[in-house]
C-alpha positions in Angstrom: -1.5 -6.2 -6.3 -3.3 -3.8 -7.3 -2.7 -0.4 -9.1 -2.2 2.9 -7.3 -2.7 5.0 -10.5 -5.7 4.3 -12.7 -5.4 5.6 -16.7 -1.5 6.9 -16.9 -1.6 8.8 -19.9 2.5 7.4 -20.6 4.8 8.7 -23.6 7.5 6.4 -24.2 10.8 7.9 -26.0 12.9 5.1 -27.4 15.1 4.4 -30.8 14.3 0.9 -30.1 10.8 0.0 -31.7 10.4 -4.0 -30.4 10.9 -2.1 -26.4 9.6 0.6 -27.1 6.4 -2.4 -28.5 6.4 -4.1 -25.2 6.6 -1.5 -22.9 3.4 -0.1 -24.6 1.9 -3.5 -24.8 2.5 -4.2 -21.4 0.8 -1.2 -20.1 -2.2 -1.2 -22.2 -2.8 -4.7 -20.1 -2.4 -3.2 -17.2 -5.0 -0.2 -17.8 -3.2 2.4 -18.8 -2.5 5.1 -22.5 0.7 4.8 -24.2 2.5 7.5 -26.6 5.6 5.5 -28.5 7.7 8.0 -30.1 11.1 6.7 -32.0 13.7 9.7 -31.7 14.4 12.3 -29.9 13.3 14.8 -31.7 10.2 13.6 -32.4 9.6 13.3 -28.0 10.0 16.3 -28.2 8.2 18.6 -30.6 5.3 15.8 -28.5 6.4 17.2 -25.2 6.2 20.2 -26.5 2.0 20.2 -27.2 1.5 17.7 -25.0 2.0 16.8 -21.6 1.9 13.2 -19.5 1.0 11.2 -16.5 5.0 9.9 -17.0 7.1 9.9 -19.5 10.3 7.0 -20.1 13.0 7.8 -21.8 15.5 6.8 -23.0 19.2 8.4 -23.0 21.0 6.6 -25.5 20.1 7.9 -29.0 21.9 8.4 -31.9 21.0 11.9 -33.8 19.2 12.6 -30.8 20.0 12.2 -27.4 17.5 11.8 -24.6 19.7 14.5 -22.8 18.6 16.7 -26.3 15.5 16.0 -25.2 15.7 16.7 -21.6 18.2 20.2 -22.1 14.9 20.9 -24.7 12.8 20.3 -21.7 14.2 22.5 -19.8 15.1 25.3 -22.1 10.7 26.1 -22.5 10.5 25.7 -19.8 8.2 22.3 -20.1 9.6 19.9 -18.2 7.9 20.3 -15.0 5.3 19.6 -16.9 5.9 16.0 -17.4 7.4 13.0 -14.9 10.1 11.9 -16.4 11.4 8.1 -16.1 14.8 7.7 -17.6 15.9 4.1 -18.8 20.2 3.5 -20.0 21.7 0.2 -20.5 25.4 2.2 -19.4 25.7 2.8 -15.4 25.8 6.3 -14.2 28.6 8.0 -11.8 26.9 10.1 -9.2 27.9 12.8 -10.8 25.7 12.1 -14.7 22.9 10.5 -11.4 22.9 14.9 -9.3 23.1 16.6 -13.3 19.7 14.4 -14.6 18.3 15.0 -11.5 19.1 18.4 -11.6 17.9 18.6 -15.9 14.0 17.2 -14.1 14.5 12.7 -13.8 12.9 12.1 -11.1 14.5 8.3 -12.2 16.9 6.1 -13.6 16.3 3.1 -13.8 18.3 -0.3 -15.9 18.0 -1.6 -18.8 16.4 -3.9 -19.4 13.7 -3.0 -17.3 11.9 -5.8 -15.6 8.2 -4.5 -16.5 6.5 -4.5 -13.1 9.1 -2.1 -11.5 8.5 0.1 -14.7 5.0 0.0 -13.2 5.6 0.5 -10.1 8.3 2.8 -10.4 5.6 5.3 -12.7 3.3 5.0 -10.6 5.2 6.0 -7.5 6.2 9.1 -9.2 3.1 9.8 -10.4 1.4 9.7 -7.1 4.4 12.1 -5.8 2.6 14.7 -7.7 
């Protein structure tokens, strides 16, 4: 399938370095640029300074969770600068899903992430700009 959205700049925020490296390598193979951040606090700092076409954010990170990243972006008003797709290994209830959407999350993927599905999801949310 031909990529619809070329040269996306994607920020990957996940405490698991194996996951971030795998996603980054896959994105780069598909012609996209990626920035890896392995902590929520550093993720928020970079999102406060830079804009990305997409952000892939893990919800469950030690110390500074993906939820805290979302809260920080909402507090600063920078949430609208980013198109955020979260992943999680845990089940999400409908009420939690609605809270995430209210915070600015555009899509939720379950771990383990299917990489071709991740690319198509990121392209979809970017084409909806």
